C-alpha positions in Angstrom: -11.2 10.6 0.1 -11.8 14.1 -1.1 -8.9 15.6 0.8 -6.4 13.3 -0.9 -8.0 13.8 -4.3 -7.8 17.6 -3.9 -4.1 17.3 -2.9 -3.3 15.1 -5.9 -5.1 17.6 -8.3 -3.2 20.5 -6.8 0.3 19.1 -6.3 0.4 15.8 -8.3 2.2 15.7 -11.7 1.3 13.4 -14.5 4.4 12.0 -16.3 4.6 9.9 -19.5 4.3 6.2 -19.0 1.3 6.4 -16.6 3.4 7.8 -13.8 1.7 10.0 -11.2 4.4 12.0 -9.3 3.2 12.8 -5.7 6.7 13.2 -4.2 6.0 16.6 -2.6 3.5 15.2 -0.1 3.2 11.3 -0.3 6.3 9.3 -1.2 9.4 11.5 -0.8 8.4 14.5 1.3 5.6 13.4 3.5 2.6 15.5 4.7 2.2 14.0 8.2 -1.1 15.9 8.8 -2.5 14.4 5.6 -1.2 10.9 6.6 -3.1 11.4 9.9 -6.4 11.9 8.0 -5.6 8.9 5.8 -4.9 6.8 8.9 -8.3 7.8 10.4 -10.0 6.9 7.1 -8.3 3.4 7.0 -9.4 2.8 10.6 -13.0 3.7 9.5 -12.8 1.5 6.5 -11.4 -1.5 8.4 -13.2 -1.5 11.7 -12.2 -5.1 12.6 -10.9 -5.4 16.2 -9.0 -8.6 15.1 -6.3 -6.6 13.1 -3.2 -6.9 15.2 -0.5 -6.1 12.6 0.0 -3.8 9.7 2.3 -4.9 6.9 3.8 -2.7 4.2 6.8 -2.8 1.9 9.8 -0.5 2.0 10.1 2.3 1.4 7.2 4.5 0.4 4.5 2.6 2.3 6.3 2.9 5.7 5.2 6.4 6.6 1.5 5.8 5.8 1.6 2.5 7.6 3.1 3.9 10.8 0.6 6.7 11.1 -2.2 4.3 10.3 -1.0 1.9 13.0 -1.5 4.6 15.6 -5.2 4.4 15.0 -5.2 0.6 15.2 -2.7 0.6 18.1 -0.8 -2.2 16.5 2.8 -2.7 15.3 4.0 -2.2 11.7 6.1 -4.8 9.9 7.7 -3.8 6.7 9.0 -6.2 4.1 12.5 -5.5 3.2 13.6 -5.4 -0.5 17.1 -6.8 0.2 19.0 -9.1 2.4 21.1 -7.5 5.1 23.2 -8.6 8.1 20.4 -7.3 10.4 18.0 -10.0 9.1 18.6 -13.1 11.1 16.7 -16.3 11.7 14.1 -17.9 9.4 12.4 -15.7 6.8 9.5 -15.6 4.5 10.6 -14.6 1.0 8.6 -13.8 -2.2 9.4 -12.0 -5.5 7.7 -8.7 -6.4 8.0 -6.8 -9.6 8.0 -3.0 -9.0 6.0 -1.0 -11.5 7.9 2.2 -10.6 11.4 0.7 -10.6 10.9 -1.9 -13.4 12.7 -4.6 -11.5 12.1 -7.7 -9.5 12.9 -7.8 -5.8 13.2 -10.6 -3.3 11.0 -9.3 -0.5 11.7 -10.6 3.0 10.0 -10.7 6.4 11.5 -12.4 9.4 9.3 -15.3 10.6 9.4 -14.0 14.1 7.3 -10.9 13.1 4.5 -12.7 11.2 2.7 -15.8 12.5 -0.4 -17.9 12.4 -2.1 -15.8 15.1 -1.8 -12.6 13.1 -4.7 -10.7 11.4 -2.9 -8.4 9.0 -3.9 -5.2 7.2 -1.7 -4.5 4.3 -1.0 -0.7 3.6 0.8 0.8 0.7 1.0 4.1 -1.2 0.2 2.9 -4.7 -1.7 0.1 -6.4 -0.9 -0.2 -10.1 -0.3 -3.8 -11.4 -0.9 -5.3 -8.0 2.4 -7.2 -7.7 3.4 -5.6 -4.4 0.1 -6.3 -2.7 0.0 -9.8 -4.2 3.5 -10.5 -2.9 2.6 -9.2 0.6 -0.5 -11.4 0.6 1.7 -14.3 -0.3 4.0 -13.6 2.7 1.0 -13.4 5.0 -0.4 -16.7 3.7 3.0 -18.3 4.0 2.9 -17.4 7.7 -0.5 -19.0 8.1 -1.9 -15.6 9.0 -5.1 -13.9 7.9 -5.3 -11.0 5.4 -8.0 -8.7 6.7 -7.6 -6.4 3.7 -5.5 -4.1 1.7 -5.5 -0.3 2.2 -4.1 1.8 -0.6 -3.6 5.5 -0.7 -3.7 5.9 -4.5 -5.0 3.2 -6.9 -4.6 3.5 -10.6 -8.0 2.2 -11.6 -7.1 2.0 -15.3 -4.5 -0.6 -14.5 -5.4 -4.2 -13.6 -4.0 -4.6 -10.0 -7.2 -3.6 -8.1 -9.4 -5.7 -10.3 -7.2 -8.7 -10.1 -7.0 -8.6 -6.3 -10.7 -8.0 -5.9 -11.5 -10.9 -8.3 -9.6 -13.2 -5.9 -11.8 -12.1 -3.0 -9.3 -9.7 -1.4 -10.9 -6.6 0.2 -9.2 -3.6 -1.3 -10.0 -0.1 0.0 -8.4 2.8 -1.9 -8.6 6.3 -0.7 -8.3 7.8 -4.2 -8.8 5.9 -7.4 -7.4 7.5 -10.6 -9.7 6.6 -13.5 -7.5 8.3 -16.1 -4.7 10.8 -16.4 -3.1 12.6 -19.3 0.5 13.5 -19.4 0.0 16.1 -22.1 -2.7 18.1 -20.3 -1.9 17.1 -16.7 -5.6 16.2 -16.2 -6.4 13.6 -13.6 -9.9 12.1 -13.3 -11.0 10.2 -10.2 -13.5 7.4 -9.9 -16.6 8.3 -7.9 -16.6 6.3 -4.7 -19.5 5.6 -2.3 
């Protein structure tokens, strides 16, 4: 998605350790107009009329998922990274290692929000090592639901996550795929997409 790539080139910052900082428009301060265009593109990429839920993980994926859900006219469920008194009843739980935070989370979805009749589109802001998406896929499968695909705003194509998911037959559509980036020069190179 050229609009997203241009924004990353203009406002993104490359940090040591393969970190792409896009907090001014994507995952801290959010550009809702840009999210709207991203939501339209996800709807185009996933035209299935069967999708009846969008699943994401707190916190950075929630904004993108909510705006995308408007184009599908379906609810958003977000997996929580910690147990709270608001979570009641039976739950699906899986472990996810965060690339950004360098820690493992128990990720939780209440069973009443995910069931065998659901056709789920997973939406997230980043795909690096694939752990978050794989964990969300695990939750969907635990519910007996169908994963219709994974929509990612920014994929780090030089890391293994996208390749691993695709090799397992998961349909992954990324709006921008970073092929390489250099913290010294700030250069970001994107993969050509059809």
